[in-house]
LOVEX-645572 format. One line per 10 residues: number of its first residue (from 1); for each residue x, y, z of N, C-alpha, C, O. Coordinates in steps of 0.05 Angstrom, whole numbers, m for minus. Layout:
BEGIN
NUM) X:Y:Z:X:Y:Z:X:Y:Z:X:Y:Z | ... .
***
This chain:
BEGIN
1) m589:m137:525:m559:m134:508:m558:m109:506:m580:m101:497 | m538:m85:512:m539:m57:498:m534:m58:471:m526:m79:460 | m537:m41:460:m527:m40:436:m495:m31:427:m487:m26:404 | m485:m30:444:m452:m35:448:m451:m50:447:m443:m60:426 | m458:m71:471:m452:m104:475:m459:m116:447:m446:m136:441 | m480:m106:427:m482:m123:413:m463:m123:379:m458:m139:361 | m459:m91:386:m431:m90:371:m414:m100:371:m405:m110:350 | m400:m103:400:m378:m117:403:m385:m153:395:m368:m167:383 | m405:m162:403:m406:m186:400:m403:m197:371:m393:m218:364 | m417:m173:354:m415:m180:321:m395:m183:308:m390:m200:291 .
11) m376:m158:320:m343:m149:310:m330:m181:328:m318:m194:311 | m329:m191:349:m329:m217:355:m323:m241:337:m304:m255:332 | m353:m240:330:m360:m262:315:m345:m260:286:m337:m279:272 | m345:m236:280:m333:m236:251:m311:m246:261:m311:m270:264 | m281:m228:271:m264:m244:280:m262:m265:285:m240:m273:278 | m283:m292:299:m274:m315:308:m286:m328:274:m277:m350:269 | m300:m319:259:m301:m333:229:m277:m323:205:m274:m336:185 | m261:m297:211:m243:m304:201:m220:m316:215:m201:m328:204 | m222:m313:231:m192:m333:244:m196:m361:243:m176:m375:250 | m221:m375:234:m227:m398:228:m219:m402:201:m208:m423:197 .
21) m222:m383:175:m208:m385:151:m184:m379:155:m170:m390:138 | m171:m366:170:m145:m359:168:m135:m389:171:m116:m396:156 | m145:m409:191:m134:m431:203:m134:m452:184:m116:m468:183 | m165:m453:160:m160:m468:143:m140:m459:125:m132:m478:111 | m126:m433:120:m119:m433:99:m88:m437:99:m71:m438:81 | m86:m437:137:m51:m437:141:m45:m474:135:m24:m487:133 | m76:m485:134:m66:m519:134:m60:m526:112:m49:m547:114 | m62:m519:89:m53:m521:65:m83:m532:47:m107:m531:48 | m61:m542:33:m82:m556:m1:m94:m584:19:m78:m597:33 | m119:m591:18:m123:m619:30:m140:m641:12:m164:m639:6 .
31) m129:m655:8:m135:m674:m14:m167:m690:m4:m177:m684:18 | m182:m711:m24:m211:m714:m22:m202:m738:3:m179:m747:7 | m229:m744:19:m232:m756:39:m230:m793:19:m237:m797:m4 | m215:m815:42:m208:m834:18:m240:m855:24:m256:m852:42 | m241:m870:6:m265:m876:m2:m271:m898:16:m291:m912:9 | m258:m906:40:m275:m925:68:m276:m903:90:m277:m910:113 | m274:m875:84:m290:m854:101:m262:m849:118:m266:m832:135 | m242:m857:118:m211:m856:126:m197:m819:122:m202:m803:104 | m183:m818:140:m171:m795:136:m165:m784:106:m161:m800:88 | m163:m751:102:m161:m746:69:m132:m751:63:m115:m753:81 .
41) m130:m753:40:m104:m760:21:m87:m735:29:m95:m712:21 | m66:m738:41:m46:m715:44:m46:m689:30:m59:m694:10 | m40:m672:29:m44:m648:7:m18:m654:m7:m5:m672:3 | m6:m640:m31:m1:m643:m47:34:m638:m43:54:m653:m44 | 29:m602:m39:45:m588:m27:57:m591:1:54:m613:11 | 72:m572:17:68:m575:40:59:m545:44:60:m530:25 | 49:m537:71:41:m505:74:65:m490:66:85:m503:59 | 66:m465:66:91:m448:74:106:m447:104:93:m457:123 | 127:m439:109:132:m447:137:125:m416:155:124:m395:142 | 122:m417:182:116:m394:188:142:m379:206:159:m393:218 .
51) 144:m348:206:161:m332:210:146:m325:243:125:m327:255 | 177:m315:245:176:m300:279:167:m271:276:158:m260:296 | 168:m258:256:156:m226:247:140:m225:228:147:m240:210 | 121:m213:224:98:m211:205:78:m182:217:71:m174:239 | 75:m174:194:61:m139:194:32:m144:171:32:m154:148 | 11:m132:187:m11:m135:174:m17:m111:162:m23:m93:178 | m17:m106:135:m27:m89:114:m53:m75:115:m69:m85:99 | m62:m53:130:m85:m44:128:m89:m19:118:m69:m5:114 | m115:m10:113:m111:17:95:m101:43:123:m108:43:147 | m88:57:112:m68:75:123:m59:63:145:m70:74:165 .
61) m43:44:151:m30:31:182:m23:9:174:m33:m1:154 | m2:m4:190:8:m27:198:8:m40:226:7:m25:245 | 8:m68:230:4:m71:255:28:m94:252:30:m108:232 | 41:m95:270:72:m108:269:65:m129:294:50:m125:313 | 81:m153:288:87:m167:313:109:m182:309:116:m192:288 | 116:m183:322:151:m200:340:151:m214:359:157:m207:382 | 139:m244:347:132:m267:361:164:m275:378:159:m290:397 | 186:m271:376:203:m276:392:204:m258:412:210:m266:435 | 198:m228:409:207:m218:439:180:m215:449:181:m212:474 | 150:m215:439:125:m220:442:117:m183:446:106:m171:465 .
71) 126:m175:425:113:m149:424:104:m140:394:111:m154:374 | 89:m117:392:63:m110:375:72:m75:370:86:m60:383 | 59:m72:349:59:m43:333:49:m42:331:41:m64:322 | 28:m21:332:3:3:316:7:25:300:2:45:313 | 16:30:274:21:48:266:7:60:240:11:52:217 | m7:76:247:m29:86:224:m27:110:231:m11:120:246 | m58:127:208:m54:154:205:m62:164:231:m55:188:231 | m73:159:250:m82:170:270:m70:170:289:m73:188:305 | m52:149:293:m17:153:308:m12:125:313:m19:106:299 | 0:124:333:32:102:337:37:97:370:46:111:388 .
81) 27:67:370:29:61:405:53:53:404:61:42:426 | 73:54:383:108:51:391:107:17:393:87:4:389 | 132:6:399:134:m18:404:126:m28:435:141:m19:453 | 108:m43:441:101:m55:462:98:m82:466:91:m99:450 | 107:m84:499:106:m110:499:78:m122:500:60:m106:506 | 71:m151:495:48:m170:498:46:m197:518:27:m212:514 | 60:m201:534:65:m216:550:50:m246:550:59:m269:553 | 26:m238:545:0:m258:542:3:m263:512:m11:m283:511 | 9:m260:492:8:m269:459:10:m299:456:29:m313:462 | m7:m305:447:m11:m325:442:0:m337:419:m17:m331:402 .
91) 18:m350:407:25:m374:386:24:m403:382:40:m420:390 | m4:m408:364:m10:m431:367:m25:m431:335:m38:m414:323 | m16:m463:326:m26:m461:293:m19:m441:270:m32:m433:251 | 13:m434:279:24:m408:267:3:m384:256:m1:m375:234 | m10:m378:284:m25:m350:285:m13:m333:311:m18:m348:330 | m4:m318:317:m3:m302:332:m26:m281:341:m28:m261:327 | m42:m284:364:m62:m273:380:m59:m264:405:m44:m275:420 | m74:m242:413:m73:m224:436:m86:m201:438:m102:m195:419 | m83:m183:458:m98:m162:459:m81:m144:478:m73:m153:500 | m78:m117:469:m58:m91:487:m80:m78:493:m102:m83:483 .
101) m76:m57:513:m87:m33:509:m66:m16:512:m45:m17:525 | m77:2:498:m54:25:491:m67:58:503:m79:70:485 | m67:69:524:m87:92:536:m112:84:538:m117:72:559 | m133:87:519:m159:84:526:m163:58:497:m186:49:492 | m146:52:488:m150:40:459:m145:9:465:m124:0:474 | m163:m4:460:m150:m37:452:m146:m40:427:m157:m24:411 | m134:m57:420:m130:m75:406:m122:m109:406:m101:m119:411 | m148:m121:400:m146:m144:396:m142:m159:376:m162:m162:362 | m112:m175:366:m103:m188:337:m112:m217:332:m122:m231:350 | m109:m222:310:m99:m253:303:m86:m250:275:m99:m246:254 .
111) m58:m252:279:m42:m240:255:m31:m268:250:m18:m279:268 | m36:m281:227:m21:m307:216:5:m307:214:11:m289:199 | 27:m318:223:54:m320:217:61:m329:191:85:m336:187 | 47:m331:174:52:m341:136:40:m316:119:16:m313:118 | 54:m303:109:53:m281:89:22:m291:64:14:m313:57 | 10:m264:59:m5:m266:38:m34:m279:47:m49:m285:28 | m42:m285:73:m64:m289:90:m76:m271:97:m67:m248:96 | m104:m279:108:m118:m254:117:m110:m254:145:m103:m274:157 | m113:m229:154:m108:m224:187:m125:m206:189:m134:m195:169 | m135:m200:219:m151:m183:233:m142:m174:262:m130:m187:278 .
121) m154:m138:265:m145:m134:282:m164:m117:291:m169:m98:276 | m180:m119:316:m211:m110:322:m188:m80:342:m165:m84:350 | m206:m53:343:m190:m37:351:m224:m24:362:m244:m17:349 | m214:m28:397:m238:m10:417:m233:16:424:m212:25:434 | m247:24:419:m247:60:431:m269:70:448:m292:63:441 | m266:83:467:m287:87:486:m305:113:465:m295:131:453 | m337:106:467:m351:112:455:m354:109:421:m372:120:408 | m336:94:413:m340:91:386:m344:60:379:m338:43:396 | m355:56:356:m358:27:346:m333:8:343:m311:16:336 | m339:m13:348:m309:m22:348:m312:m27:316:m332:m31:302 .
131) m272:m27:308:m275:m32:278:m258:m55:278:m240:m62:293 | m270:m67:255:m248:m87:250:m223:m85:227:m228:m85:203 | m204:m83:235:m183:m85:209:m178:m104:185:m156:m116:187 | m185:m107:172:m174:m139:153:m154:m127:134:m157:m105:123 | m135:m140:133:m116:m137:113:m98:m162:102:m109:m182:110 | m76:m168:89:m65:m189:77:m30:m187:94:m17:m166:93 | m21:m205:104:m5:m207:121:24:m205:107:26:m217:86 | 46:m191:116:72:m192:105:92:m212:117:89:m217:141 | 108:m222:105:117:m232:117:153:m226:101:151:m215:78 | 180:m230:110:200:m233:92:221:m254:98:234:m255:118 .
141) 221:m271:77:203:m266:48:178:m277:52:173:m292:70 | 156:m266:29:130:m269:19:135:m301:7:155:m310:m5 | 117:m312:13:114:m344:4:108:m339:m27:98:m318:m35 | 114:m357:m41:113:m355:m67:82:m363:m72:71:m382:m62 | 67:m343:m91:40:m358:m94:39:m381:m112:17:m392:m113 | 59:m393:m129:59:m418:m139:85:m432:m135:107:m425:m145 | 82:m451:m121:120:m460:m105:131:m473:m138:152:m467:m150 | 111:m489:m148:122:m500:m177:134:m476:m196:148:m482:m215 | 130:m457:m193:132:m438:m218:157:m416:m193:171:m396:m198 | 153:m426:m176:181:m412:m158:204:m428:m165:225:m418:m171 .
151) 199:m456:m164:226:m471:m161:245:m457:m193:269:m456:m198 | 219:m448:m208:243:m447:m237:258:m418:m233:267:m406:m253 | 260:m404:m198:281:m378:m208:300:m389:m186:316:m373:m177 | 299:m417:m177:318:m418:m156:345:m427:m169:364:m423:m154 | 353:m442:m198:377:m437:m203:387:m413:m207:408:m414:m221 | 381:m395:m202:393:m357:m201:410:m356:m185:429:m341:m187 | 404:m371:m164:419:m368:m132:437:m377:m132:454:m369:m116 | 444:m401:m152:478:m410:m151:490:m389:m172:511:m378:m165 | 482:m382:m193:496:m362:m210:496:m335:m197:515:m321:m205 | 483:m324:m181:484:m294:m160:504:m309:m142:524:m295:m140 .
161) 508:m337:m126:525:m334:m105:555:m341:m121:575:m343:m107 | 559:m346:m155:586:m349:m164:602:m325:m162:625:m320:m154 | 576:m305:m177:586:m273:m177:593:m265:m142:614:m252:m143 | 585:m267:m121:582:m257:m100:614:m276:m87:627:m262:m71 | 621:m292:m90:642:m311:m85:668:m294:m105:685:m284:m90 | 670:m291:m123:691:m283:m144:696:m248:m137:715:m236:m147 | 679:m237:m120:680:m218:m117:701:m215:m90:689:m211:m69 | 728:m217:m88:740:m217:m68:741:m191:m48:741:m189:m24 | 743:m168:m71:741:m145:m56:726:m131:m45:730:m110:m32 | 701:m148:m51:683:m128:m46:657:m152:m36:642:m167:m50 .
171) 659:m148:m4:636:m172:7:614:m151:m2:612:m126:m1 | 595:m176:m14:561:m175:m26:539:m189:m15:538:m209:0 | 518:m171:m26:493:m190:m15:476:m179:m42:481:m157:m53 | 456:m198:m50:427:m191:m65:414:m201:m59:421:m221:m45 | 391:m198:m62:365:m203:m59:343:m205:m89:350:m189:m106 | 326:m216:m93:315:m219:m121:286:m227:m120:280:m250:m117 | 269:m208:m122:235:m219:m120:222:m217:m138:212:m195:m144 | 217:m243:m154:197:m233:m173:170:m222:m166:156:m229:m146 | 164:m206:m184:129:m194:m182:118:m192:m197:100:m177:m192 | 118:m202:m222:103:m211:m253:87:m231:m234:69:m217:m224 .
181) 84:m258:m224:76:m281:m223:91:m303:m242:87:m327:m239 | 106:m296:m259:121:m318:m285:128:m333:m258:113:m352:m253 | 147:m329:m241:161:m348:m222:152:m347:m203:168:m347:m184 | 125:m347:m197:111:m352:m172:112:m325:m143:105:m323:m120 | 122:m312:m160:134:m282:m138:155:m294:m119:162:m283:m98 | 163:m315:m129:193:m331:m110:211:m305:m108:215:m286:m123 | 221:m313:m82:241:m293:m75:269:m306:m67:271:m324:m50 | 294:m293:m84:321:m316:m72:336:m290:m69:331:m267:m75 | 359:m304:m54:379:m290:m40:403:m293:m39:402:m317:m45 | 424:m289:m37:447:m288:m27:458:m268:m13:462:m246:m23 .
191) 465:m276:14:476:m263:35:460:m240:43:470:m219:50 | 429:m246:41:407:m227:42:410:m212:74:396:m193:79 | 424:m221:91:426:m200:110:449:m182:111:454:m163:126 | 461:m190:93:497:m179:95:484:m148:107:461:m143:110 | 503:m133:111:490:m106:132:513:m85:131:529:m79:148 | 509:m76:102:532:m56:93:520:m26:100:496:m21:102 | 540:m6:103:528:20:102:510:32:83:516:36:59 | 487:39:95:466:42:68:469:68:43:456:73:23 | 490:80:55:485:101:35:458:113:32:440:117:49 | 460:121:3:441:136:m7:413:119:m11:392:128:m20 .
201) 417:90:0:398:72:m4:371:82:16:348:76:12 | 379:97:34:369:101:57:349:116:55:330:114:70 | 349:141:30:336:155:22:302:144:11:283:158:7 | 305:114:7:285:103:m2:265:107:21:243:117:16 | 271:99:48:253:96:68:247:126:82:230:128:99 | 265:154:75:257:172:73:227:178:60:206:182:72 | 233:177:30:215:183:11:182:162:22:160:172:21 | 188:142:28:162:123:34:150:137:61:127:146:59 | 162:140:83:150:159:103:133:184:92:111:188:101 | 145:200:72:132:223:70:106:218:50:83:229:52 .
211) 114:200:34:91:192:12:79:180:39:70:201:48 | 74:165:54:51:150:70:42:168:86:22:160:97 | 50:195:94:35:219:101:15:225:82:m10:223:85 | 30:233:61:1:245:36:m5:221:36:12:213:51 | m16:207:32:m40:178:36:m58:192:64:m81:200:63 | m44:191:80:m56:193:106:m82:226:105:m104:228:116 | m67:245:88:m83:261:85:m66:289:100:m73:313:95 | m42:281:119:m30:300:139:m6:317:118:3:338:129 | 4:312:93:19:325:81:15:327:50:9:307:37 | 20:359:35:16:358:10:42:362:m3:60:375:8 .
221) 43:350:m28:69:351:m37:74:374:m52:93:377:m67 | 57:390:m48:49:421:m60:60:438:m38:72:458:m45 | 57:434:m10:64:447:5:100:452:9:115:432:11 | 112:481:10:138:489:14:150:487:37:139:490:59 | 177:482:32:188:480:63:211:495:59:224:489:39 | 223:520:78:241:537:79:263:528:77:268:511:94 | 288:532:56:316:521:62:327:539:61:321:555:43 | 349:544:79:362:564:89:393:556:82:399:532:82 | 413:578:76:441:567:72:449:538:89:458:518:78 | 445:540:113:458:526:132:453:498:127:471:483:134 .
231) 431:487:114:418:468:103:432:451:78:428:427:71 | 446:467:69:462:470:38:486:445:46:504:454:60 | 491:416:40:508:402:37:517:397:8:504:396:m12 | 546:393:13:552:387:m21:549:343:m29:530:330:m22 | 563:337:m37:566:318:m52:543:311:m74:535:331:m86 | 533:290:m79:506:291:m91:489:316:m95:486:333:m78 | 480:317:m118:453:335:m118:452:359:m138:472:361:m152 | 429:381:m141:429:404:m155:417:420:m134:420:444:m139 | 401:414:m108:403:444:m90:425:455:m86:423:479:m84 | 454:443:m84:469:456:m74:482:485:m99:498:504:m94 .
241) 473:480:m113:485:506:m137:460:529:m134:465:548:m148 | 439:531:m121:415:547:m121:420:571:m103:439:572:m87 | 408:585:m106:409:610:m79:389:606:m59:365:601:m63 | 402:607:m38:375:601:m17:385:628:2:404:643:m2 | 362:628:25:342:616:32:320:622:10:316:645:3 | 306:599:m1:280:592:m13:263:574:m5:270:556:10 | 238:578:m13:216:555:m6:221:535:m24:219:542:m47 | 228:505:m21:227:489:m35:200:478:m38:189:486:m17 | 179:462:m54:158:445:m54:170:411:m37:193:402:m41 | 158:402:m26:155:372:m20:162:352:m44:178:333:m47 .
251) 140:367:m61:152:353:m89:173:353:m99:179:333:m111 | 187:370:m99:211:374:m116:232:366:m90:250:350:m96 | 231:372:m71:246:357:m47:250:328:m55:272:318:m57 | 225:315:m58:221:289:m56:244:285:m86:267:277:m86 | 231:291:m104:241:281:m134:269:283:m128:281:262:m123 | 283:309:m128:309:316:m125:333:290:m108:355:281:m114 | 314:286:m84:328:264:m63:329:242:m81:346:226:m74 | 315:235:m106:319:210:m111:329:207:m143:337:186:m152 | 327:227:m157:333:235:m193:361:238:m187:375:223:m200 | 373:254:m170:392:272:m167:414:251:m141:439:247:m143 .
261) 398:242:m122:410:237:m101:423:258:m82:445:261:m72 | 395:273:m81:403:305:m72:408:304:m35:392:304:m16 | 428:302:m37:429:304:m6:429:331:23:432:330:47 | 423:353:2:411:380:17:381:366:15:370:367:37 | 367:353:m3:329:346:m1:330:329:16:314:329:34 | 350:310:14:348:289:42:351:299:78:343:287:98 | 362:316:76:371:325:100:347:346:105:334:343:125 | 342:364:91:308:379:93:290:366:105:279:372:127 | 282:333:83:260:319:86:263:308:122:244:308:138 | 292:300:128:290:284:152:278:305:172:262:297:189 .
271) 285:330:170:270:349:194:251:360:195:239:369:214 | 246:360:161:213:364:165:202:345:174:190:355:194 | 195:311:172:192:293:182:184:292:214:164:283:225 | 209:304:225:213:300:254:236:287:259:237:273:280 | 257:289:242:281:265:249:281:247:248:260:239:238 | 298:226:254:308:204:256:277:180:262:268:161:249 | 268:192:286:254:177:292:226:164:276:221:140:280 | 208:183:257:188:175:251:204:159:227:190:141:218 | 230:161:214:234:143:190:244:115:204:246:96:189 | 250:110:226:259:92:252:227:76:252:223:52:249 .
281) 214:90:256:186:79:265:186:60:246:191:36:248 | 177:76:217:171:59:194:186:36:193:173:19:181 | 203:28:198:226:9:186:215:m9:212:204:m30:207 | 217:m3:234:209:m14:260:182:m34:249:181:m58:244 | 160:m14:249:135:m24:233:137:m44:217:123:m64:222 | 152:m44:197:153:m60:176:178:m88:184:191:m101:168 | 177:m88:211:204:m115:209:225:m111:204:239:m130:212 | 240:m92:193:261:m90:178:276:m87:190:282:m63:191 | 295:m109:208:317:m107:233:337:m101:222:354:m97:240 | 347:m96:200:381:m88:192:384:m63:179:404:m54:169 .
291) 359:m54:180:368:m22:169:356:2:195:338:0:212 | 371:17:190:372:50:211:377:71:203:397:74:190 | 362:90:208:379:122:196:381:124:219:366:117:238 | 411:138:216:428:143:240:437:171:247:442:183:268 | 438:180:215:448:204:214:441:212:192:428:195:178 | 445:239:182:444:253:164:468:254:135:492:250:135 | 451:262:115:476:261:93:498:280:103:496:298:120 | 520:269:88:548:281:100:546:289:121:546:314:123 | 545:274:143:549:288:170:576:269:172:571:245:173 | 597:275:172:624:263:181:627:268:208:645:254:217 .
301) 615:283:224:620:282:248:611:260:257:627:244:266 | 584:256:257:573:236:265:579:203:266:580:185:283 | 582:207:234:597:184:226:631:175:246:639:152:251 | 638:191:249:661:187:267:655:181:293:672:170:306 | 624:188:306:617:177:328:607:148:329:599:134:347 | 611:143:304:598:115:300:568:117:293:553:97:295 | 560:133:288:529:143:281:526:135:253:532:153:237 | 516:107:240:512:103:214:487:96:206:469:91:222 | 485:96:182:466:81:169:468:55:154:487:49:140 | 447:39:158:450:10:154:428:m5:138:406:m8:148 .
311) 436:m15:111:414:m40:107:417:m64:107:431:m77:123 | 402:m72:87:406:m103:83:396:m112:51:376:m99:44 | 408:m133:32:385:m135:11:356:m149:18:337:m145:4 | 355:m161:35:327:m163:49:312:m138:53:293:m129:39 | 321:m130:70:309:m100:78:294:m85:46:272:m77:39 | 315:m85:38:311:m71:10:292:m83:m4:274:m66:m7 | 287:m103:m15:268:m114:m29:246:m134:m8:232:m151:m18 | 246:m130:18:222:m119:34:200:m97:27:175:m99:23 | 220:m67:25:208:m55:25:196:m46:m5:176:m32:m8 | 215:m56:m27:200:m53:m54:183:m68:m58:164:m60:m72 .
321) 183:m94:m50:160:m115:m50:140:m107:m40:123:m124:m45 | 128:m86:m24:105:m77:m13:98:m57:m21:74:m53:m25 | 124:m29:m27:117:m13:m44:98:m18:m73:82:m3:m83 | 109:m44:m80:97:m51:m112:71:m60:m105:53:m61:m122 | 69:m66:m84:43:m87:m85:19:m69:m66:0:m82:m56 | 22:m43:m64:6:m25:m51:3:m27:m24:m17:m17:m14 | 20:m39:m9:18:m53:19:30:m32:36:28:m34:60 | 42:m10:26:46:10:48:44:36:44:44:53:61 | 42:40:13:27:57:4:4:61:m13:m5:39:m16 | m10:79:m25:m36:75:m44:m25:77:m75:m6:90:m83 .
331) m37:65:m84:m25:62:m120:m9:90:m127:13:96:m137 | m31:102:m116:m26:137:m128:0:138:m125:17:142:m143 | 5:135:m97:34:146:m88:56:122:m93:80:128:m92 | 50:102:m98:68:75:m109:77:80:m139:96:69:m149 | 56:102:m155:65:99:m178:75:126:m180:88:127:m201 | 77:151:m167:101:162:m170:123:163:m159:140:181:m163 | 126:137:m139:153:134:m123:172:120:m146:197:123:m145 | 154:103:m169:164:93:m181:171:107:m208:189:99:m223 | 155:131:m213:161:147:m237:191:164:m229:205:172:m247 | 198:169:m196:213:183:m189:247:164:m198:268:173:m206 .
341) 238:139:m193:263:116:m195:263:118:m220:285:127:m227 | 246:112:m243:249:110:m267:272:139:m280:289:134:m297 | 267:167:m269:282:179:m277:306:182:m265:318:204:m268 | 317:162:m248:340:168:m245:367:181:m261:371:170:m283 | 384:201:m255:403:212:m273:434:194:m271:453:195:m287 | 430:175:m241:458:161:m231:456:136:m249:442:118:m242 | 470:135:m276:459:99:m288:482:87:m295:483:75:m317 | 505:87:m277:530:76:m285:533:41:m276:550:26:m284 | 514:37:m261:514:11:m248:492:m4:m258:500:m18:m277 | 466:m8:m254:444:m27:m262:440:m24:m294:444:m41:m311 .
351) 428:8:m296:428:10:m330:451:5:m346:448:m2:m369 | 474:9:m336:493:5:m352:497:m24:m363:504:m30:m386 | 491:m42:m343:502:m67:m346:475:m82:m360:472:m107:m359 | 455:m63:m374:432:m74:m386:438:m72:m409:456:m55:m411 | 431:m84:m438:423:m74:m462:403:m46:m470:379:m46:m464 | 416:m25:m483:402:1:m481:367:m8:m494:361:m23:m513 | 353:5:m479:325:7:m477:311:m11:m448:289:m5:m438 | 326:m31:m439:310:m43:m412:301:m21:m401:315:m1:m400 | 272:m20:m388:260:1:m369:276:m15:m342:282:m39:m341 | 279:4:m323:292:m2:m299:283:21:m286:280:40:m301 .
361) 273:26:m252:272:36:m232:285:36:m208:278:21:m190 | 308:55:m206:335:45:m194:340:68:m167:327:90:m167 | 356:63:m147:362:82:m136:395:77:m128:399:62:m110 | 409:86:m137:435:82:m123:450:93:m89:439:108:m74 | 477:80:m84:487:92:m59:511:80:m67:517:58:m76 | 527:107:m59:557:106:m63:572:125:m39:565:147:m32 | 593:108:m30:617:116:m7:640:103:m17:645:88:m36 | 652:112:m2:678:106:m5:681:70:m2:693:55:m18 | 670:64:20:675:38:28:647:21:19:642:1:32 | 629:30:m3:599:20:m7:594:29:m33:601:49:m45 .
371) 582:10:m40:567:17:m70:545:m7:m82:548:m31:m84 | 525:10:m87:505:m1:m81:479:m4:m109:486:16:m122 | 464:m12:m119:437:3:m134:418:m27:m130:424:m51:m132 | 393:m12:m125:369:m33:m110:344:m11:m138:347:11:m149 | 325:m26:m138:293:m26:m153:290:m40:m177:302:m60:m184 | 280:m33:m184:261:m52:m209:269:m59:m230:285:m43:m239 | 265:m80:m245:263:m85:m274:240:m87:m278:224:m98:m264 | 235:m70:m308:207:m72:m303:197:m72:m334:182:m58:m347 | 213:m95:m340:209:m116:m373:181:m127:m362:175:m138:m341 | 167:m122:m384:132:m121:m380:132:m164:m379:145:m179:m393 .
381) 121:m168:m367:120:m198:m362:142:m209:m342:141:m231:m330 | 157:m194:m340:179:m198:m320:197:m193:m297:218:m200:m287 | 172:m169:m292:177:m148:m266:189:m163:m236:178:m177:m219 | 211:m152:m238:235:m160:m216:241:m142:m197:241:m120:m208 | 246:m141:m171:254:m125:m151:280:m143:m145:283:m168:m144 | 297:m120:m141:327:m124:m139:335:m103:m118:325:m82:m113 | 363:m119:m106:378:m107:m89:405:m118:m80:411:m137:m65 | 421:m97:m96:459:m103:m104:469:m92:m84:476:m70:m91 | 475:m97:m60:495:m82:m39:523:m102:m44:526:m125:m51 | 544:m77:m34:572:m87:m31:590:m67:m10:583:m45:m3 .
391) 606:m76:m3:621:m66:12:647:m62:1:649:m69:m22 | 669:m51:13:695:m48:4:693:m28:m22:674:m16:m33 | 730:m31:m28:720:2:m53:698:1:m70:689:m20:m78 | 686:32:m78:673:31:m89:677:23:m123:660:12:m137 | 703:30:m128:702:22:m158:702:m7:m162:694:m13:m184 | 709:m27:m148:706:m44:m149:681:m69:m152:676:m90:m164 | 665:m44:m126:641:m55:m124:619:m54:m139:599:m69:m139 | 624:m27:m160:613:m13:m180:610:m45:m205:593:m53:m221 | 632:m52:m198:629:m71:m232:616:m96:m216:599:m109:m229 | 620:m105:m190:609:m128:m179:578:m120:m177:563:m139:m173 .
401) 568:m95:m178:534:m99:m181:531:m91:m213:511:m77:m220 | 545:m97:m227:538:m89:m256:540:m122:m255:519:m136:m253 | 557:m131:m256:561:m162:m257:528:m185:m243:514:m205:m250 | 529:m166:m222:503:m180:m210:472:m179:m229:455:m197:m234 | 475:m145:m239:456:m140:m252:443:m151:m274:420:m153:m280 | 471:m161:m289:465:m172:m312:457:m200:m306:435:m209:m309 | 479:m212:m296:469:m242:m286:434:m245:m287:424:m257:m306 | 416:m230:m262:400:m221:m261:384:m223:m296:375:m243:m305 | 385:m204:m307:378:m206:m332:375:m219:m349:354:m221:m362 | 400:m234:m353:402:m258:m373:384:m281:m361:373:m297:m377 .
411) 381:m283:m333:372:m298:m321:333:m292:m337:317:m310:m342 | 330:m269:m341:303:m264:m336:300:m272:m372:283:m286:m382 | 320:m260:m384:319:m254:m410:345:m265:m424:361:m250:m435 | 348:m301:m422:366:m310:m443:374:m305:m462:357:m305:m481 | 395:m299:m468:416:m293:m484:405:m297:m513:401:m279:m529 | 400:m322:m518:380:m330:m544:365:m319:m552:364:m315:m576 | 346:m309:m533:320:m293:m542:317:m266:m544:297:m251:m543 | 349:m260:m549:356:m230:m562:341:m202:m542:320:m204:m529 | 357:m179:m544:360:m168:m532:328:m157:m525:309:m162:m541 | 324:m139:m496:297:m124:m499:296:m101:m524:313:m85:m531 .
421) 279:m103:m531:261:m73:m546:244:m66:m537:226:m84:m533 | 237:m37:m527:219:m25:m504:205:m19:m527:184:m7:m526 .
***
């Protein structure tokens, strides 16, 4: 057997071993065998459900599976396969398996369809040693790590539903994910697939795509971009009041895009990243089906042509959760992003609804027919990702967002416990 054959055989053995471990994980907890040697006692809790969409978080990349469409996508620092068909995909025992070749590179994969369990992708390139990419699977929602603790968050759903139902002028959707483990990392939602115009919430995906490239060593936030008078737009932001042309660092563009919701900064970054395509590739790789970047900020002509940006509460919390868990960014880039969100200057929604001193990191979105606020409650021991999205008149939408935000806070910190003090 040649050295290459031995390496391939060794990698495939490792893949089979990991696949066996995955299968055992997905079977759920098994009780002890019966005294008479009969079958094991049934597990005390059912295993988490399978999803049709899953992606594997690996260092520097994402391997995405859509079992309904029988497609996969690998997007990493070294390149992007695009969304490609795999008609031979096998789905058995809640695991998607297959093999696709793009150019001269072959990807052989075993991706569980249940989040938080290990998956593996083998990458075979001519003349190179086969590589096994192992990581945690991400689904939406991620299953709770502790179902019993997770059930303690479920009553919040009814409280949020009453706020949504009472907001007759503003259709609304909300998603909440426990990040602390206090509620077993449970996620709850009301109208989680509600799909309004994204407004400035779409800037989160622009930021993540930029920081992903920084993590890959393809960008440096110290690098500058020439901004010309033609790039300047009005609306929210601070750059519009400066003198151009001038070179602005990527760090300042990213920071301003979040803390001031700067429209000029967002548009310059879209161009710098290569247009809408790369940001939408990030969205697709993470299987966020309700989200799209289709126009620049303040591009009214594009909006009149029906080119619009959209998102949903589930997609927002999917992104926020992946960032928090360092599944799409490194810890350093995650901390930088959350730092930007903490420095937000537009604070009339989530922060205005909470007692003074409650630490939040958030991003607003405003249009005449949309009002949103999304981000993190950073209460020690109760860290939570939230997404509050509304359609309809902005003024009444703002109030709906505040009521939803306070409802979540009061559940996490009951009024009898006293206001949070930082």
